[in-house]
N, C-alpha and C positions, 0 to 999 in steps of 0.2 A: 503493500500499500503506500509506503513512503516513496518508492520510485515514482509513483503518479505525481506527487507534489514536486519532487525534485526535476522530473522530466519537464514539467510545464513552468518551472522556475517560480513557483508559488511560495516556496519557503527555503530560503538559504539562512535564516536566522533560527537556529535550533539550540540555543544556549540552554544547558542542562537537560536536553532531551533524553529519554530512556529508550535507546535503541538497541538494546542488548539482544543478541542473537538474530538481528535483522538481516535480511538478504539485501545488500546494497551494491552487489557487483556491477561494475561498469556504469555507476551513477555519476552524473555531473554535479559535483559539489565544489566546483572552483569557487574560491573566495567565501566560502560558506562559513558561518559562525557557529561552530559546534564546541565552543568552550564549555568546559565541566559536564559535557554529554557523557552518557554511559553507553559506550559501544563495545563492551565486553563480548567477545566471541562473535562479533558481527563479521559478515563477509563483505569486505570492501575492495575485493580483488579487482584489479583493472579499472578502478575508479579515478576520476580526476578530482583530486583535492588540492590542486596547485593553489598557493596563497590563502589556503584555509586557516581559520583560527581554531586550533585544537588544544589551547592552552588548559592544562589541568584535566583533559579529557581521560576517561578510562578506556584504553584500547587493548587491555590485556587479553591475550589469546585470540586477538582479532586476526583476520586473514587480510593482509594488505598487499599480497603478491601482485607485482606488476602495477601498483597505484603510482600515480604521479602526485607526489608531495612537494614539488618545487616550490621553495620558498615559504612553506608552511610553517606556522608557529606552533610548535610542539612543547613549549616550556612546561616542565613539570608533568607531562603527560605519563601515564602508566602504560608502557608497551611490553610489560613482562610476559614472556611466552608468545608474543605476536610472530606472525609469519610475514617477513618483509623481503621475501625472495623476488630479486629483480625490481625492487621498488626504488622509485626515483626520489631521493631526499636532497637533491642538489641545492644547496643554499637554504636547507631547512634550519630552523632554530630549534634545537633540542637541549636547551639549558636546563639541567637539573632532571631530565627525563630518566625514567626507569626503563632500560632495555634488557634487564636480566633475564636470561634464558631466551631472549629473541633470536629468530633466525634471520641474519643479515646476509645470506649467501647471495653474491652478485648485486647487492644493493648499491646505489650510486650515493655515496656520502660526500662527494666533491664539495667543497665550501660550506659544509654543514657546520654549525656551531654546536659542539658536544660538551661545552664547559659544565663540569659538575655532573654529567650524565653518568648513571650506573651502566656500564656496558654488559653484553651478554655473559661474560664470565665473572661478573660481579665487581670488577675493579671500577673505580670512579675515574672518569676521564679528567685530565687536567684542563 
């Protein structure tokens, strides 16, 4: 159901929304405000989230494979156990994000800001 709203551009302001377990693959969420939303276990594979506000968002165990998160704000987002295979995080801001246990295989992290982020191995990035 959420894809209907997104496809027609009716709602790109979803602050604090509960979208846990939602099927959002290939959704156009470019520039959307999903700060503090609950997207735990959501399928966001191949979605366009470029420039999206995901500050403080729960993306734990979410599938973000192939998603475009170019320039997205993911400050203090919870990405624990998330699947980020082939995800584009070019220029994304991940300050203080939790990436513990996340799969970053072939992810594009060029120019991403990982200051204070907890990496998949549990180490905190400088």
